[in-house]
Structure formats: structure tokens, C-alpha cells
TORDRENKE-168918 format. One record per residue (C-alpha): x, y, z; residue number from 0; residue in three letters. Coordinates in steps of 0.25 Angstrom, whole numbers, plus 2048, in hexadecimal, padded with zeros to 3 digits. Layout:
X/Y/Z/vexke/zadren
X/Y/Z/NUM/ALA
...
***
This chain:
X/Y/Z/vexke/zadren
D74/4D0/494/0/UNK
D7B/4DC/499/1/UNK
D78/4E9/491/2/UNK
D83/4F3/48F/3/UNK
D7E/501/493/4/UNK
D88/506/489/5/UNK
D82/4FF/47D/6/UNK
D73/503/480/7/UNK
D78/512/482/8/UNK
D7E/512/473/9/UNK
D71/50C/46F/10/UNK
D69/517/475/11/UNK
D72/521/46E/12/UNK
D70/519/461/13/UNK
D62/519/461/14/UNK
D62/528/463/15/UNK
D6C/529/457/16/UNK
D62/521/44F/17/UNK
D57/52A/453/18/UNK
D5D/537/44F/19/UNK
D60/530/441/20/UNK
D52/52C/440/21/UNK
D4F/53B/43F/22/UNK
D5C/541/43B/23/UNK
D63/53B/42E/24/UNK
D6E/542/427/25/UNK
D7D/541/422/26/UNK
D82/540/430/27/UNK
D78/535/435/28/UNK
D81/529/430/29/UNK
D8C/52F/438/30/UNK
D85/530/444/31/UNK
D80/522/442/32/UNK
D8F/51D/440/33/UNK
D94/525/44C/34/UNK
D8A/520/456/35/UNK
D8D/510/450/36/UNK
D9C/514/452/37/UNK
D9A/519/460/38/UNK
D92/50D/464/39/UNK
D9D/504/460/40/UNK
DA9/50D/466/41/UNK
DA1/50D/474/42/UNK
DA3/4FE/473/43/UNK
DB2/500/474/44/UNK
DB0/508/480/45/UNK
DAB/4FC/489/46/UNK
DB9/4FA/491/47/UNK
DB9/50A/494/48/UNK
DA9/509/497/49/UNK
DAB/4FE/4A0/50/UNK
DB7/504/4A8/51/UNK
DB0/511/4A9/52/UNK
DBB/519/4A1/53/UNK
DB1/51E/496/54/UNK
DA3/51E/491/55/UNK
D9F/51C/483/56/UNK
D9C/527/479/57/UNK
D90/524/472/58/UNK
D85/52D/477/59/UNK
D8F/539/477/60/UNK
D94/536/469/61/UNK
D86/537/462/62/UNK
D81/544/46A/63/UNK
D88/54F/461/64/UNK
D86/548/453/65/UNK
D76/545/456/66/UNK
D76/553/45B/67/UNK
D7B/559/44F/68/UNK
D72/550/446/69/UNK
D65/554/44D/70/UNK
D69/563/44D/71/UNK
D6C/563/43E/72/UNK
D5E/55D/43B/73/UNK
D58/567/443/74/UNK
D60/573/43C/75/UNK
D5E/56D/42F/76/UNK
D4F/56D/430/77/UNK
D4F/57C/434/78/UNK
D58/580/429/79/UNK
D64/585/432/80/UNK
D6E/580/429/81/UNK
D7A/586/433/82/UNK
D75/57D/43E/83/UNK
D73/572/436/84/UNK
D81/573/431/85/UNK
D87/575/440/86/UNK
D7F/568/444/87/UNK
D86/560/43A/88/UNK
D93/566/43F/89/UNK
D8E/561/44E/90/UNK
D8A/552/448/91/UNK
D98/551/441/92/UNK
DA0/556/44D/93/UNK
D98/54D/457/94/UNK
D9B/541/44E/95/UNK
DAA/545/44D/96/UNK
DAB/547/45C/97/UNK
DA4/538/45E/98/UNK
DAD/532/455/99/UNK
DBA/539/45C/100/UNK
DB5/533/469/101/UNK
DB3/525/463/102/UNK
DC1/525/45D/103/UNK
DC6/528/46B/104/UNK
DBF/51C/470/105/UNK
DC4/513/465/106/UNK
DD2/518/468/107/UNK
DD2/515/476/108/UNK
DCC/506/474/109/UNK
DD6/4FB/475/110/UNK
DD6/4F2/46C/111/UNK
DD1/4FC/461/112/UNK
DC3/4F7/45D/113/UNK
DC5/4F6/44E/114/UNK
DB6/4F3/449/115/UNK
DB2/500/452/116/UNK
DBE/508/44C/117/UNK
DB8/505/43E/118/UNK
DA9/50A/442/119/UNK
DAF/516/448/120/UNK
DB7/518/43B/121/UNK
DAB/516/432/122/UNK
DA2/520/43B/123/UNK
DAE/52A/43B/124/UNK
DAF/529/42C/125/UNK
DA0/52B/42A/126/UNK
DA0/537/432/127/UNK
DAC/53D/42B/128/UNK
DA6/53A/41E/129/UNK
D99/541/422/130/UNK
DA1/54D/428/131/UNK
DA7/54F/41B/132/UNK
D9A/54E/413/133/UNK
D91/557/41C/134/UNK
D9A/562/422/135/UNK
DA1/56E/41C/136/UNK
DB0/571/41E/137/UNK
DAD/57A/429/138/UNK
DA4/572/431/139/UNK
DAE/566/430/140/UNK
DB9/570/436/141/UNK
DAF/573/441/142/UNK
DAD/565/443/143/UNK
DBC/563/444/144/UNK
DBD/56F/44D/145/UNK
DB4/56A/457/146/UNK
DBB/55C/457/147/UNK
DC8/563/45A/148/UNK
DC2/56B/466/149/UNK
DBD/55E/46B/150/UNK
DCA/557/46B/151/UNK
DD0/562/472/152/UNK
DC6/564/47C/153/UNK
DC6/556/47F/154/UNK
DD5/555/481/155/UNK
DD3/561/48A/156/UNK
DC5/55E/492/157/UNK
DC8/54F/494/158/UNK
DD7/550/499/159/UNK
DD4/55B/4A2/160/UNK
DC6/554/4A7/161/UNK
DC8/545/4A7/162/UNK
DBC/53C/4AB/163/UNK
DB3/547/4A9/164/UNK
DAC/543/49C/165/UNK
DAA/536/496/166/UNK
DAD/535/487/167/UNK
D9E/537/483/168/UNK
D9C/543/48C/169/UNK
DAB/549/487/170/UNK
DA6/547/478/171/UNK
D99/54F/47B/172/UNK
D9E/55A/484/173/UNK
DAB/55D/47E/174/UNK
DA6/55B/470/175/UNK
D9A/565/474/176/UNK
DA5/56F/47A/177/UNK
DAD/56E/46D/178/UNK
DA2/571/464/179/UNK
D9E/57D/46D/180/UNK
DAD/582/46C/181/UNK
DAE/581/45E/182/UNK
DA1/588/45B/183/UNK
DA5/593/465/184/UNK
DB2/595/45E/185/UNK
DAB/596/450/186/UNK
DA0/5A0/456/187/UNK
DAB/5A8/45B/188/UNK
DB2/5AA/44E/189/UNK
DA5/5AD/447/190/UNK
D9E/5B7/450/191/UNK
D96/5BD/445/192/UNK
D8E/5B0/444/193/UNK
D8E/5AE/453/194/UNK
D87/5BB/456/195/UNK
D7B/5B6/44F/196/UNK
D78/5AB/459/197/UNK
D70/5AB/465/198/UNK
D78/5AF/471/199/UNK
D73/5A4/47A/200/UNK
D7B/59A/471/201/UNK
D89/5A0/475/202/UNK
D88/59E/483/203/UNK
D8A/58F/483/204/UNK
D96/58E/47A/205/UNK
D9E/59A/481/206/UNK
D9A/593/48F/207/UNK
DA0/585/48A/208/UNK
DAC/58B/485/209/UNK
DB0/594/490/210/UNK
DAD/588/49B/211/UNK
DB6/580/492/212/UNK
DC1/58A/492/213/UNK
DBF/58C/4A1/214/UNK
DC0/57E/4A3/215/UNK
DCC/57B/49A/216/UNK
DD4/587/49F/217/UNK
DD3/583/4AE/218/UNK
DD4/574/4AC/219/UNK
DE2/577/4A6/220/UNK
DE6/582/4B0/221/UNK
DE2/57A/4BC/222/UNK
DEB/56E/4B7/223/UNK
DF7/577/4BB/224/UNK
DF2/57E/4C7/225/UNK
DE9/57B/4D3/226/UNK
DDA/57F/4D2/227/UNK
DD6/57F/4E0/228/UNK
DDE/58B/4E4/229/UNK
DD8/599/4E6/230/UNK
DE1/59F/4DC/231/UNK
DDD/595/4D1/232/UNK
DCE/597/4D5/233/UNK
DCF/5A6/4D3/234/UNK
DD6/5A4/4C6/235/UNK
DCB/59A/4C1/236/UNK
DC0/5A5/4C5/237/UNK
DC7/5B0/4BF/238/UNK
DCA/5A8/4B1/239/UNK
DBB/5A3/4B1/240/UNK
DB7/5B2/4B2/241/UNK
DC1/5B6/4A7/242/UNK
DBC/5AC/49F/243/UNK
DAD/5AE/4A0/244/UNK
DAE/5BE/49F/245/UNK
DBA/5C0/497/246/UNK
DB8/5B4/48C/247/UNK
DAB/5AE/48C/248/UNK
DA2/5BB/48E/249/UNK
DAA/5C3/482/250/UNK
DA9/5B6/479/251/UNK
D99/5B4/47C/252/UNK
D98/5C4/47A/253/UNK
D9D/5C1/46C/254/UNK
D92/5B8/469/255/UNK
D86/5BF/46F/256/UNK
D8B/5CD/46C/257/UNK
D8A/5D3/47A/258/UNK
D8F/5D0/488/259/UNK
D8A/5C2/48C/260/UNK
D87/5C6/49B/261/UNK
D7E/5D2/496/262/UNK
D77/5C9/48B/263/UNK
D75/5BE/495/264/UNK
D6F/5C9/4A0/265/UNK
D65/5CD/494/266/UNK
D62/5BF/490/267/UNK
D5E/5BB/49F/268/UNK
D56/5C7/4A2/269/UNK
D4E/5C7/495/270/UNK
D41/5C2/49C/271/UNK
D3C/5BF/4A9/272/UNK
D3A/5B1/4A6/273/UNK
D4A/5AF/4A5/274/UNK
D4D/5B4/4B3/275/UNK
D42/5AC/4B8/276/UNK
D49/5A0/4B2/277/UNK
D57/5A5/4B7/278/UNK
D51/5A6/4C5/279/UNK
D4B/598/4C4/280/UNK
D58/592/4BF/281/UNK
D60/599/4CB/282/UNK
D56/593/4D5/283/UNK
D59/585/4CE/284/UNK
D67/586/4CF/285/UNK
D66/58A/4DE/286/UNK
D5E/57D/4E0/287/UNK
D69/575/4D9/288/UNK
D73/57B/4E2/289/UNK
D6A/578/4EF/290/UNK
D6A/569/4EA/291/UNK
D79/568/4E8/292/UNK
D7B/56F/4F7/293/UNK
D71/566/4FD/294/UNK
D77/559/4F8/295/UNK
D85/55D/4FC/296/UNK
D7F/561/50A/297/UNK
D79/553/50B/298/UNK
D87/54D/507/299/UNK
D8E/554/512/300/UNK
D84/550/51C/301/UNK
D84/542/518/302/UNK
D8F/539/511/303/UNK
D9A/53F/50A/304/UNK
D98/535/4FF/305/UNK
D89/539/4FC/306/UNK
D86/53B/4EE/307/UNK
D7A/542/4E7/308/UNK
D71/537/4E2/309/UNK
D6C/537/4D4/310/UNK
D5E/53D/4D8/311/UNK
D66/549/4DF/312/UNK
D6E/54B/4D1/313/UNK
D61/54A/4CA/314/UNK
D5C/557/4D2/315/UNK
D65/55F/4C9/316/UNK
D5E/559/4BD/317/UNK
D51/55E/4C2/318/UNK
D56/56B/4C5/319/UNK
D5C/56D/4B8/320/UNK
D4E/568/4B2/321/UNK
D47/573/4B9/322/UNK
D52/57D/4B4/323/UNK
D52/579/4A5/324/UNK
D42/578/4A3/325/UNK
D3E/586/4A6/326/UNK
D49/58B/49C/327/UNK
D45/582/491/328/UNK
D37/587/493/329/UNK
D39/596/494/330/UNK
D46/59A/490/331/UNK
D50/591/489/332/UNK
D5A/59B/485/333/UNK
D5B/5A0/494/334/UNK
D5D/591/497/335/UNK
D67/58F/48C/336/UNK
D70/59B/492/337/UNK
D6E/597/4A1/338/UNK
D72/588/49E/339/UNK
D7F/58E/497/340/UNK
D82/596/4A3/341/UNK
D7F/58B/4AD/342/UNK
D89/582/4A4/343/UNK
D93/58D/4A6/344/UNK
D91/58D/4B5/345/UNK
D92/57E/4B6/346/UNK
D9F/57D/4AF/347/UNK
DA6/588/4B7/348/UNK
DA1/582/4C4/349/UNK
DA6/575/4C0/350/UNK
DB4/57B/4BD/351/UNK
DB3/581/4CB/352/UNK
DB0/573/4D0/353/UNK
DBB/56C/4C9/354/UNK
DC5/575/4CA/355/UNK
DC2/578/4D9/356/UNK
DC1/587/4D7/357/UNK
DC0/58E/4E4/358/UNK
DB7/592/4EB/359/UNK
DAC/589/4E5/360/UNK
DB4/57D/4DF/361/UNK
DB5/574/4EA/362/UNK
DA7/577/4EF/363/UNK
DA1/573/4E1/364/UNK
DA9/565/4E2/365/UNK
DA3/562/4EF/366/UNK
D95/566/4EB/367/UNK
D95/55F/4DE/368/UNK
D9C/552/4E1/369/UNK
D8F/54D/4E7/370/UNK
D87/54D/4DA/371/UNK
D93/545/4D3/372/UNK
D8F/538/4CC/373/UNK
D97/52D/4C5/374/UNK
D97/535/4B8/375/UNK
D9F/541/4BE/376/UNK
DAC/539/4BF/377/UNK
DB5/544/4BB/378/UNK
DBB/550/4C0/379/UNK
DAF/558/4BA/380/UNK
DA1/558/4BE/381/UNK
D98/55A/4B2/382/UNK
D8B/552/4B5/383/UNK
D84/55F/4B8/384/UNK
D8B/566/4AC/385/UNK
D85/55B/4A3/386/UNK
D78/55D/4A9/387/UNK
D78/56C/4A6/388/UNK
D7C/568/497/389/UNK
D72/55D/495/390/UNK
D67/566/499/391/UNK
D6C/572/491/392/UNK
D72/56C/484/393/UNK
D64/56A/47E/394/UNK
D62/579/480/395/UNK
D70/57C/47B/396/UNK
D6E/573/46F/397/UNK
D60/577/46B/398/UNK
D60/57A/45C/399/UNK
D58/587/45D/400/UNK
D5D/58D/44F/401/UNK
D58/581/44A/402/UNK
D4A/581/44F/403/UNK
D40/589/44A/404/UNK
D3C/593/455/405/UNK
D44/58B/45E/406/UNK
D3B/581/460/407/UNK
D3D/572/45A/408/UNK
D31/56A/456/409/UNK
D2D/55D/45D/410/UNK
D36/556/466/411/UNK
D41/561/463/412/UNK
D39/56A/46C/413/UNK
D3E/562/478/414/UNK
D4D/564/474/415/UNK
D50/56F/47E/416/UNK
D49/566/489/417/UNK
D53/559/486/418/UNK
D5C/55C/491/419/UNK
D50/55E/49B/420/UNK
D4A/551/496/421/UNK
D56/548/495/422/UNK
D5E/54C/4A1/423/UNK
D55/555/4AB/424/UNK
D49/54B/4AA/425/UNK
D4C/53E/4A4/426/UNK
D5A/53C/4AB/427/UNK
D56/541/4B7/428/UNK
D49/538/4B8/429/UNK
D51/52C/4B3/430/UNK
D5A/52E/4BF/431/UNK
D51/532/4CA/432/UNK
D47/526/4C7/433/UNK
D50/51C/4C2/434/UNK
D5A/51E/4CF/435/UNK
D4D/51D/4D9/436/UNK
D43/514/4D3/437/UNK
D4A/50D/4C6/438/UNK
D4C/4FE/4C7/439/UNK
D4E/4F9/4B9/440/UNK
D5B/4FD/4B4/441/UNK
D60/4FE/4A5/442/UNK
D68/4F3/4A2/443/UNK
D77/4F6/4A4/444/UNK
D74/504/4AB/445/UNK
D70/50A/4B9/446/UNK
D64/511/4B3/447/UNK
D57/50C/4B4/448/UNK
D4B/50A/4AA/449/UNK
D41/511/4B4/450/UNK
D4B/51D/4B4/451/UNK
D4B/51D/4A4/452/UNK
D3C/51B/4A3/453/UNK
D38/527/4AD/454/UNK
D43/530/4A6/455/UNK
D3C/52D/499/456/UNK
D2E/530/49F/457/UNK
D34/53D/4A6/458/UNK
D38/543/49A/459/UNK
D2B/540/492/460/UNK
D24/547/49D/461/UNK
D2D/553/49C/462/UNK
D2B/554/48D/463/UNK
D1C/555/491/464/UNK
D1F/560/49B/465/UNK
D28/568/491/466/UNK
D1D/567/487/467/UNK
D14/56D/490/468/UNK
D1D/579/494/469/UNK
D24/57C/487/470/UNK
D1A/57F/47B/471/UNK
D25/57F/471/472/UNK
D27/571/472/473/UNK
D1E/569/468/474/UNK
D22/55A/467/475/UNK
D18/558/45C/476/UNK
D19/548/45A/477/UNK
D27/546/45F/478/UNK
D22/540/46D/479/UNK
D28/532/46A/480/UNK
D35/537/465/481/UNK
D36/53F/472/482/UNK
D33/533/47A/483/UNK
D3D/52B/472/484/UNK
D48/535/474/485/UNK
D46/536/482/486/UNK
D46/526/484/487/UNK
D53/525/47C/488/UNK
D5A/530/485/489/UNK
D54/529/492/490/UNK
D5A/51C/48D/491/UNK
D68/523/48A/492/UNK
D67/528/498/493/UNK
D65/51A/49E/494/UNK
D72/515/497/495/UNK
D7B/521/495/496/UNK
D88/521/49C/497/UNK
D8B/530/498/498/UNK
D87/53C/49E/499/UNK
D78/53B/49C/500/UNK
D76/54A/4A0/501/UNK
D7C/54E/493/502/UNK
D79/543/489/503/UNK
D6B/540/48B/504/UNK
D66/54F/488/505/UNK
D6E/54F/47B/506/UNK
D68/543/476/507/UNK
D5A/547/479/508/UNK
D5D/554/473/509/UNK
D61/54D/466/510/UNK
D54/544/466/511/UNK
D4B/54F/469/512/UNK
D51/558/45F/513/UNK
D4E/54E/453/514/UNK
***
């Protein structure tokens, strides 16, 4: 009997949802279970689109934000942080609303209209609305509606200007996350007295995301009416980017941190010699990655024009990223936080330069990066490297430091900042390298091999042991079985997922380790 990989993937997600509810059970738990059941039914109605390659089912993406809100609320409630406990409830409800919105769109484009599935979706929607009314205040409901409104507008803009760049699940997660960040930044900007009390490090990411979004939307609309490859357009791009950075984002950021961002950054970086050594080490690794790109392109020029980088070559960058993040996690997480945000800004600006063919680097970047494309980069944007950076960085950015005593979580929570390194840097890399070279027994319905998955699990367990040796803040107590089970579930999701694994795997491991 042929096994449908879509059903297996959905079953793995269902198992993760049940694991979460074994530990966390509150008013929103029934809604989360109803949501995953209706998403499970809705994905069946996408089979025609799935077979034709027109879409991918949204079940994994639908559950990320609701589960994240649930586990964050549990941690904040245990620590007595009421503000972030309420904020986590808003995250949960917003995630459920966004998932329901995607499901309704899926049902709306399905012909004939699936009556039974519509009834199930309606029951799940009614449960979510009722629970929202019972658990959120009026101001929190307004905040949820604000995020939904921003999400709809961003979807209309981003998906229209950049077709075929996102699967529905990726659009839900990426655009949903941007909507939340935009809404929170607007709220913080309107209440600067409260914003000034926060850690300056936490304001870099929202400002960079909003600034990059403004830059991309502005030039995508502008270059619909003018040629982007001329020197005049390129000079205008560079000039407007500088104006946005120095004239808008810098003053905006200075309002949050209370001083000029560049001066604050200089003091932050030169605080001690360890930070300077880390920066020098990271610059060396960046040079190594650049040399790998140039060397592979030189081989292509010397050989066939159709030469493409192999899976193993692409995983070299995963190893470089692991070598980048592990020292930062061990010695200075705040510096790693700021450096990863800066790297995200550089990646997005370079992608704009490549996409719009901005002179003098645009065409060169197109030639260099084309070598590393795979089947998931089917749209005009190349996002795989951005997703890799996000997957490694999100556990650091989302770490609930204010809900952790002394910034440390007990048990498996001590490994939460390492979720990206474990899931993507170690697990995904080892699975791909061993599976493609020595794997023989394939998982039913996929190209992934059982040998690759098994070595992925073992490699992550070994990595956990190494982190225990070098990071004295980790104290796993008696949570070893939970860690092994979490790693195994995420490895199974990697074997069957059709989404961008660089983005989804770290988030699910983050959720499971946070319990």
C-alpha cells in the first residue's frame, strides 16, 4: 500500500501537538486541538493542487504560532510575569486566527465546496471566537484584529509583487511574523515611556524588519514603472537606502534606546576583548564562505555551464553557520543576537540588489548565487539562505529571558537557544550528507532515507552531550528522555516535510524543549 507523505507529516505534527498538551492544558488547548483537526481535514481538499504542484498543505505552519504562544504563556505564568503571560495569550489567539484565515482561503478555492470540511472548520472557528471572548480583554482583541488587518494587507502586497516565492505555509509564518512585528513596533513607538525601559538589544530586530519591508515594497512598486538596471535607477536605489537608514531608521531606533545607535553599537561591541575576538572570528568565517562561493563558480566556468552545487556542497554553509553560532551561544549571546540581526539586514539588502539587478553588484550576485539554487527556489527571490539564518537565529530572538530566572531555564529549557543549531546545523546537515551518500532504505513516499534520519538523531544527541560539557548553565536534570523524543519527532518531520525545513524544524524543536 502506498503511503501518502502528506498524511505522515500531518500525523507527526499531530503528535507534537499532543506532546504539548500533555504538559500544558488551559482554556486555549481545546481550540488548538480543534484547529489541528480542521487543518488536517482541509489539507485533504488540497490534494488536487498538491499533485499539480500548485500548493503545499499548511498544517505544519498553522500550528507554530498557537503552540509557541501556549508554551511561552506557561513559562511566563510560572515566573509570575503577568504582562508577558497576557502577551503570550494574544500570540496564541492571533496564530489561531491566521491559521483559520488560511484554511478559509483553501476551502474557498476548492471545487466542489467540501461541505463536511466546512462544517468542521466552522466548529473550530466558533470555538476559537468563543474562547477569545472569554479570555482576552477588549484591548487585546483589538490588538489581534490589528495584526489580522496588517496580515491581509501585507499578503496582498507581498504575494502580488513576489509571486511563487512563498508556499501558503511559508507565507503564513513569514508574513504573520512580520505583521506581529509591525504592530508591536507601532505600539512601542506610541508609548515611548514604556519602550525606554526595555533592553536596547531587543529593538534592533523590529526596526530592521520594518525598514527592510519598507525598502522592498517601495522599490518593488517603483520598478514596476521604470527600468531598474540603469545607472540612474541604481544610484537612486543606493541614495534612498542611505536616506532610509540614516534619516528614518537611525532616529527611530534612537528613540527606543535613548542615544545614537551607532555610538551605542560601538560601545556595545568594544565592551570587552572577548567580543572583539568573536567578531574577528566571524569575519574570518564570512571570508571562508565567500571563498566557497567563488571556488564553486570557478569550477562551473571551467566545466559545464549546467553544473549545479551538490547537496553536500550546500551543507558546507550549514557547517560554517554552526561554527559561527556555537561560540556565540557559549560566550556572548547578546552579541550573537545583535550580529544575527545585522546579518539579516545585509542578506535582505543584497537580495534586493540581486533581484532588482542594481549596479554594480546585481548581475554579479545573480551569476554567483544561481549555482546554489534548488527546487524550492522557484520564484524570483532566493530565500534559502535567509531561511537558514532565521532558523538558526529565531530560538535566540524568541528566548523568553524575562520569564526565566537569571536568564536560565531548567531542564530541557537550557537547550532552547541551541534549537536552531541542533535541528538545522547538526540534524538537517547530517541527515542530508549521510542520506545522500550512504542511505539505501527510503522512507515510504519520500526521497529521504532511514539511515539519514537515524544518523541525524544520533548526531544531535552527541551535540547535546558536547553542549553539556562546555556550557555550565545547562542542567538537564531528568529530562533526557524528553530531549531524545523531541529530537526524534523533529527528525521525522524533516524526513516528511515539504516545507522549508530550515524555518520550521528549529521552531518545533524550540517549542518542545521549552516545555
